[in-house]
C-alpha positions as CSV (number, residue, x, y, z in Angstrom):
1,Q,-11.8,-11.8,46.6
2,L,-9.1,-13.0,44.3
3,I,-6.5,-11.0,46.2
4,E,-7.8,-12.1,49.6
5,L,-7.5,-15.8,48.5
6,A,-4.0,-15.1,47.2
7,I,-3.1,-13.7,50.6
8,E,-4.6,-16.7,52.4
9,H,-2.8,-19.3,50.3
10,D,0.4,-17.2,49.7
11,V,0.0,-17.2,45.9
12,C,1.8,-14.7,43.6
13,L,-0.5,-12.8,41.2
14,I,0.8,-11.5,37.8
15,P,-1.5,-8.9,36.1
16,F,-1.7,-9.6,32.3
17,G,-2.9,-7.1,29.8
18,G,-2.1,-7.3,26.1
19,G,1.4,-8.9,26.5
20,T,3.0,-6.4,24.1
21,N,5.7,-5.0,26.4
22,V,9.3,-5.3,25.2
23,S,11.1,-5.0,28.6
24,C,10.6,-8.6,29.9
25,A,8.1,-7.2,32.4
26,L,6.1,-10.4,32.1
27,K,9.1,-12.7,32.6
28,L,8.5,-14.7,35.7
29,P,11.1,-14.3,38.5
30,E,13.4,-17.3,38.5
31,C,13.7,-17.1,42.3
32,E,10.0,-17.3,42.9
33,T,9.0,-20.7,44.5
34,R,5.3,-20.0,45.1
35,M,2.4,-20.8,42.8
36,M,2.1,-18.0,40.2
37,I,-1.2,-17.1,38.6
38,A,-1.5,-14.9,35.5
39,V,-4.6,-12.6,36.0
40,D,-5.9,-12.1,32.4
41,M,-7.7,-8.8,32.3
42,H,-9.2,-9.1,28.8
43,R,-12.8,-9.7,30.0
44,M,-12.8,-6.4,31.9
45,N,-13.2,-4.5,28.6
46,R,-16.3,-2.3,29.0
47,V,-16.7,1.4,28.8
48,E,-18.8,1.9,31.9
49,W,-20.0,5.4,31.1
50,I,-19.4,8.3,28.8
51,D,-20.0,11.9,30.0
52,T,-20.4,14.0,26.8
53,K,-20.7,17.3,28.7
54,N,-17.5,17.0,30.7
55,L,-15.7,14.9,28.0
56,Q,-14.8,12.0,30.2
57,A,-15.3,8.2,30.1
58,C,-14.9,5.5,32.7
59,V,-13.1,2.5,31.1
60,Q,-12.2,-0.9,32.4
61,A,-8.5,-1.7,32.3
62,G,-8.6,-4.8,30.2
63,I,-9.9,-3.0,27.1
64,T,-7.5,-2.9,24.1
65,G,-6.8,0.3,22.3
66,K,-8.7,-1.0,19.2
67,Q,-11.8,-1.9,21.2
68,L,-11.7,1.5,23.0
69,E,-11.5,3.5,19.8
70,E,-14.3,1.5,18.1
71,I,-16.6,2.2,21.1
72,L,-15.7,5.9,21.4
73,Q,-15.7,6.6,17.7
74,A,-19.1,5.0,17.2
75,K,-20.3,7.8,19.5
76,G,-18.2,10.5,17.9
77,F,-15.3,10.6,20.2
78,T,-11.7,9.5,20.6
79,S,-9.2,9.1,23.4
80,G,-6.4,10.3,21.1
81,H,-4.0,7.7,22.4
82,E,-2.3,5.8,19.5
83,P,0.7,3.7,20.5
84,D,2.2,1.4,17.9
85,S,0.6,-1.5,19.8
86,L,-2.9,-0.1,19.6
87,E,-4.3,-3.3,18.3
88,F,-3.4,-5.4,21.3
89,S,-2.2,-3.3,24.2
90,T,-4.6,-2.3,27.0
91,L,-5.5,0.7,29.1
92,G,-4.2,-1.0,32.2
93,G,-0.9,-1.7,30.4
94,W,-0.6,1.9,29.2
95,I,-0.9,3.1,32.8
96,A,1.4,0.4,34.2
97,T,4.2,1.2,31.7
98,N,3.6,5.0,31.6
99,A,3.0,4.8,27.8
100,S,3.1,7.4,25.0
101,G,1.0,7.6,21.8
102,M,2.0,8.9,18.4
103,K,-0.4,11.8,18.6
104,K,0.7,13.1,22.0
105,N,1.2,16.6,20.7
106,R,-2.6,17.1,20.5
107,Y,-3.9,14.7,23.2
108,G,-1.0,14.2,25.6
109,N,0.8,11.1,26.9
110,I,-1.1,8.6,29.1
111,E,-0.5,10.6,32.3
112,N,-2.2,13.6,30.6
113,I,-5.1,11.5,29.4
114,V,-6.0,9.6,32.6
115,E,-7.6,11.6,35.4
116,N,-8.4,8.9,37.9
117,I,-7.2,5.3,38.4
118,T,-8.6,2.5,40.5
119,M,-6.2,-0.2,41.7
120,I,-6.9,-3.0,44.0
121,T,-4.0,-3.8,46.3
122,P,-3.5,-6.3,49.2
123,R,-4.2,-3.3,51.6
124,G,-7.3,-2.1,49.8
125,V,-8.4,0.2,47.0
126,L,-6.3,3.0,45.7
127,S,-8.4,5.7,44.0
128,Q,-9.6,9.3,44.2
129,S,-13.2,10.2,44.8
130,Q,-13.6,11.4,41.3
131,G,-11.6,12.5,38.2
132,L,-11.3,16.2,38.1
133,P,-9.4,18.6,35.8
134,R,-6.7,19.3,38.4
135,V,-6.5,19.2,42.1
136,A,-4.1,20.3,44.9
137,M,-4.8,17.6,47.5
138,G,-1.4,16.9,48.8
139,M,0.7,14.0,47.7
140,Q,-1.4,11.9,45.3
141,S,-1.0,8.1,45.4
142,Q,-2.3,7.6,41.9
143,N,0.7,9.3,40.4
144,L,2.8,6.3,41.7
145,L,0.6,4.0,39.6
146,F,2.0,5.3,36.3
147,G,5.0,3.0,35.6
148,S,4.1,0.6,38.4
149,E,4.5,-2.4,36.1
150,G,2.4,-4.9,38.1
151,N,4.3,-4.4,41.4
152,L,1.6,-2.9,43.5
153,G,-1.8,-4.4,42.5
154,L,-4.5,-4.8,39.8
155,I,-5.5,-1.8,37.8
156,T,-9.2,-2.3,37.3
157,K,-10.5,0.9,35.6
158,A,-9.7,4.5,34.9
159,T,-11.4,7.8,34.1
160,I,-10.0,9.3,30.9
161,K,-10.4,12.4,28.9
162,I,-12.2,12.0,25.6
163,Y,-12.3,14.4,22.6
164,P,-14.8,14.9,19.7
165,L,-13.5,13.3,16.5
166,P,-11.6,15.9,14.5
167,Q,-13.4,17.6,11.6
168,R,-10.4,16.9,9.4
169,K,-7.3,14.6,9.4
170,Q,-4.5,15.5,7.0
171,Y,-1.3,13.5,6.4
172,G,1.8,15.2,5.1
173,S,5.5,14.6,4.6
174,I,8.7,16.7,4.1
175,V,12.1,15.6,2.8
176,F,15.3,17.2,4.0
177,P,18.8,17.0,2.5
178,N,20.2,15.5,5.8
179,F,19.3,14.6,9.4
180,E,21.0,17.7,10.8
181,L,18.7,20.1,8.9
182,G,15.7,18.0,9.9
183,V,16.6,18.3,13.6
184,Q,17.0,22.0,13.3
185,F,13.6,22.2,11.7
186,L,12.0,20.2,14.5
187,D,13.7,22.3,17.1
188,R,12.3,25.5,15.6
189,L,8.8,23.9,15.1
190,A,8.7,22.6,18.7
191,H,9.2,26.1,20.0
192,S,6.9,27.8,17.5
193,G,3.7,27.0,19.4
194,C,2.1,25.1,16.5
195,L,2.8,21.4,16.5
196,P,0.7,18.9,14.5
197,A,-0.9,16.0,16.2
198,S,2.1,13.9,15.2
199,I,5.5,14.6,13.5
200,R,8.3,12.1,13.2
201,L,11.7,12.5,11.6
202,V,13.4,9.3,10.2
203,D,17.1,9.0,9.4
204,N,18.4,8.0,6.0
205,N,18.5,4.2,6.8
206,Q,14.8,4.2,7.9
207,F,13.8,6.4,5.0
208,R,15.4,4.0,2.5
209,F,13.9,1.1,4.2
210,G,10.4,2.7,3.9
211,Q,11.1,3.3,0.2
212,V,11.9,-0.4,-0.4
213,L,8.6,-1.4,1.0
214,K,6.6,0.8,-1.4
215,P,4.8,-1.0,-4.2
216,K,6.3,-0.4,-7.6
217,M,4.3,2.3,-9.5
218,T,3.5,1.7,-13.1
219,G,1.8,3.7,-15.9
220,F,1.0,7.4,-15.4
221,K,1.7,7.2,-11.6
222,G,5.1,5.6,-12.3
223,T,6.0,8.4,-14.7
224,I,5.0,11.0,-12.1
225,D,7.1,9.2,-9.5
226,R,10.2,9.2,-11.8
227,L,9.8,12.9,-12.5
228,K,9.6,13.6,-8.8
229,K,12.8,11.7,-8.2
230,L,14.5,13.5,-11.1
231,Y,13.5,16.9,-9.7
232,L,14.6,15.9,-6.2
233,L,18.0,14.3,-7.0
234,K,19.1,16.1,-10.1
235,L,17.6,19.6,-9.9
236,K,17.6,20.1,-6.1
237,G,20.8,18.1,-5.5
238,F,19.5,15.7,-2.7
239,Q,21.7,12.7,-2.1
240,P,20.0,9.4,-1.8
241,D,22.4,8.2,1.0
242,R,21.8,11.3,3.1
243,M,18.3,12.6,2.6
244,V,15.7,12.1,5.4
245,A,12.0,12.5,5.8
246,A,9.4,13.8,8.3
247,T,5.9,12.4,8.4
248,L,3.0,14.5,9.7
249,V,-0.5,14.0,10.9
250,M,-2.6,17.2,11.3
251,E,-6.0,17.2,13.0
252,G,-8.6,19.7,13.9
253,T,-11.1,22.0,12.1
254,D,-10.5,22.8,8.4
255,R,-9.1,26.2,9.4
256,E,-6.8,24.7,12.1
257,V,-5.4,22.1,9.6
258,A,-5.0,24.8,6.9
259,Y,-3.0,27.0,9.3
260,Q,-0.8,24.1,10.4
261,Q,0.0,23.2,6.8
262,Q,1.0,26.8,5.9
263,H,3.0,27.2,9.1
264,I,4.9,23.9,8.9
265,Y,5.7,23.9,5.2
266,T,6.8,27.6,5.3
267,L,9.1,26.9,8.2
268,A,10.5,23.7,6.5
269,K,11.6,25.8,3.5
270,Q,14.0,27.7,5.8
271,F,15.8,24.3,6.3
272,Q,15.7,23.2,2.7
273,G,12.7,21.0,3.3
274,L,10.4,20.1,0.4
275,P,6.8,18.8,0.6
276,A,6.7,15.1,-0.3
277,G,2.9,14.5,-0.4
278,A,0.1,13.3,1.8
279,E,0.3,9.7,0.6
280,N,4.0,9.4,1.7
281,G,2.9,10.8,5.0
282,R,0.1,8.3,5.4
283,R,2.3,5.4,4.4
284,G,5.1,6.4,6.8
285,Y,2.6,6.8,9.7
286,M,0.9,3.4,9.0
287,L,4.2,1.6,8.6
288,T,4.7,2.0,12.4
289,Y,1.9,-0.5,13.0
290,A,3.5,-3.0,10.6
291,I,7.0,-3.0,12.0
292,A,6.3,-5.9,14.5
293,Y,4.8,-8.0,11.7
294,I,7.8,-7.3,9.4
295,R,10.1,-8.3,12.3
296,D,8.3,-11.6,12.6
297,F,8.8,-12.2,8.9
298,F,12.5,-11.4,9.2
299,F,12.8,-14.1,11.8
300,T,12.2,-16.7,9.1
301,L,15.2,-15.3,7.2
302,D,17.6,-15.6,10.2
303,I,17.4,-11.8,10.9
304,L,16.8,-10.8,14.5
305,G,15.5,-7.2,15.1
306,E,14.8,-5.2,18.2
307,S,13.7,-1.6,19.0
308,F,14.6,0.5,21.9
309,E,13.9,4.2,22.8
310,T,15.1,7.0,25.0
311,S,14.5,10.7,25.7
312,V,17.3,13.1,25.2
313,P,17.8,16.9,25.5
314,W,18.0,18.8,22.2
315,D,21.8,19.3,22.5
316,K,22.5,15.6,23.0
317,I,20.6,14.2,19.9
318,H,23.5,13.9,17.5
319,Q,25.9,12.7,20.3
320,V,23.6,9.9,21.3
321,C,22.9,8.9,17.7
322,A,26.6,8.8,16.8
323,S,27.6,7.0,20.0
324,V,25.0,4.3,19.6
325,T,25.9,3.8,15.9
326,A,29.6,3.5,16.7
327,D,29.0,1.1,19.6
328,F,26.6,-1.1,17.6
329,Q,29.2,-1.5,14.9
330,A,31.8,-2.3,17.5
331,Q,29.5,-4.9,19.2
332,H,28.8,-6.5,15.8
333,Q,32.5,-7.0,15.2
334,Q,33.1,-8.1,18.8
335,Y,30.6,-11.0,18.4
336,N,32.0,-11.7,15.0
337,L,28.5,-11.7,13.4
338,P,28.0,-12.4,9.7
339,G,26.6,-9.8,7.3
340,K,26.3,-6.1,7.9
341,P,24.6,-4.6,11.0
342,Y,21.5,-2.6,10.5
343,L,20.7,0.4,12.7
344,S,18.2,3.2,12.1
345,Y,16.6,5.8,14.3
346,R,13.8,8.4,14.3
347,I,12.7,11.3,16.4
348,S,9.2,10.2,17.3
349,Q,8.2,12.8,19.8
350,T,9.2,16.4,20.4
351,Y,9.1,18.3,23.7
352,H,10.1,21.8,24.9
353,T,13.4,20.5,26.3
354,G,14.2,17.5,24.1
355,V,12.9,14.6,22.0
356,C,12.2,10.9,22.1
357,L,14.7,8.9,20.0
358,Y,13.5,5.5,18.7
359,F,16.2,3.1,17.5
360,M,15.7,-0.1,15.4
361,M,18.5,-2.6,15.0
362,G,18.9,-5.8,13.0
363,I,21.5,-8.5,12.8
364,Y,22.0,-11.5,10.6
365,T,22.3,-14.7,12.7
366,K,22.5,-17.7,10.4
367,G,25.0,-20.2,11.9
368,V,25.3,-18.1,15.1
369,A,24.9,-19.9,18.4
370,N,22.5,-18.4,20.9
371,P,21.5,-15.5,18.6
372,A,18.7,-14.2,20.9
373,K,21.1,-14.0,23.9
374,I,23.6,-12.1,21.7
375,C,20.9,-9.7,20.5
376,S,19.8,-9.0,24.1
377,E,23.3,-8.4,25.2
378,I,24.0,-6.0,22.4
379,E,20.8,-4.0,23.2
380,H,21.8,-3.9,26.9
381,H,25.2,-2.5,26.0
382,L,23.6,0.1,23.7
383,R,21.3,1.1,26.6
384,K,24.4,1.7,28.7
385,T,25.9,3.9,25.9
386,I,22.7,5.9,25.7
387,I,22.7,6.7,29.4
388,E,26.4,7.6,29.4
389,N,25.7,10.1,26.7
390,G,22.8,11.9,28.3
391,G,19.8,9.7,27.4
392,S,17.1,8.3,29.7
393,I,16.5,4.8,30.8
394,S,13.3,4.8,28.7
395,H,10.7,7.1,27.1
396,H,7.7,4.9,27.0
397,H,8.6,1.2,27.0
398,G,9.2,1.1,30.7
399,V,11.9,-0.6,32.8
400,G,10.7,-4.1,33.4
401,K,13.6,-6.4,34.1
402,I,16.0,-5.8,31.2
403,R,16.7,-2.2,32.3
404,H,16.3,-2.4,36.1
405,E,20.1,-2.2,36.8
406,F,20.0,1.3,35.3
407,I,17.5,2.6,37.9
408,Q,20.5,3.6,40.1
409,D,21.7,5.9,37.3
410,T,18.4,7.7,37.1
411,Q,17.1,8.0,40.7
412,S,18.8,8.8,44.0
413,V,19.3,6.2,46.8
414,A,16.7,7.9,48.9
415,S,14.1,7.9,46.1
416,I,14.6,4.2,45.5
417,E,14.3,3.5,49.2
418,L,11.1,5.5,49.4
419,L,9.5,3.5,46.6
420,R,10.6,0.2,48.0
421,N,9.1,1.2,51.4
422,I,5.8,2.0,49.6
423,K,5.9,-1.4,48.0
424,Q,6.5,-3.1,51.4
425,T,3.7,-1.2,53.1
426,T,1.2,-1.8,50.3
427,D,2.1,-5.4,49.6
428,P,4.0,-6.8,52.7
429,Q,3.5,-10.4,51.5
430,N,4.7,-9.6,48.0
431,I,1.5,-11.0,46.4
432,F,2.3,-9.0,43.3
433,G,5.7,-10.4,43.0
434,I,6.5,-9.9,39.3
435,G,9.6,-8.0,40.4
436,N,9.9,-5.2,37.9
437,N,12.0,-1.9,38.1
438,I,12.7,-1.0,41.7
439,C,11.5,-4.4,42.9
440,A,13.7,-6.4,40.5
441,D,16.6,-6.7,42.9
442,E,14.3,-8.3,45.5
């Protein structure tokens, strides 16, 4: 009824989930002259049913990750999807941006978790008859809904896979003398057939940043901590300005987790990796959830920070990292910014053919005119550098408006034309006129 009224009165509808996207996907088009209405999905937050035999659940699109996990875990299940924004982001938003979670190795990315999507468009309902393990039914319209970013309609619900809660969850961490050895370890591990639920490799800058945030240990724990550092730095010869760390989350039965631990730590030794304890692994994993809050705190100190990600082949990892680092330093000098530029990166996901690289940048802006504009321009330039060196337009943040001009570098002219024709056919009046990705030019 809402969409029918929007058609009748020529009103633009903007789907709104958790509002956590970082691609300006919710920025209203400046050229839009019609009335625009934000459709807040938060009250569509129920789990409609749970099928414990076939391990499926039908979930409304406005539910947040936190709400979803509370409901499922109370019944002994989990979706396994844990993005950094779990607290606020929604199921509909995950689908619309083609999201990824930190434990994708065990549970998959959002396109692997969702089996059926219901979207209401100006031309009717897009949906399959039911969610099934896999079907060969010709071209499937629902595959176009992943990454649609509000251009086609309102996602109202989805059928997702669910999993029994793991018998055991074990955190872990490994330190390596340098990033190169850490990457070699990840490469070997990714092709060994035994990946933990999550494994992430942070560079030296991010490693040291994490160490700074640790509370100071005193008493017996402080003595043990000093002995560990003495062993690592003096006896093993690790250099504080080069060493890196990998954080692990292993899930499954007791036997599965025990096997993962043995396999991973044995393999790490071949690349001079040393176990660094479960607590460091837990702290590193949980720090991901705190980054946005830390960034907000830094705003009060005239420090602007931003994160951006990409997917790259294995043989382009070091090239992309080096190119982005050099370009960031050059951009900092070009804008004549005060202080020192901060850039760190981590490998947050591993695949058979490559990885997800996740960058974090920070600039000091006291006395700088238009700092937000400068920060945005620097990030845009770095995205161009990433693509020129073999990286993707995005791994899981989506395209939105800030990356739409790079679409032509990632898809052929005929592909873009096909998608725009689908948009025109599905929404000829442009009721869903948010104008993201392939629709941004229009």
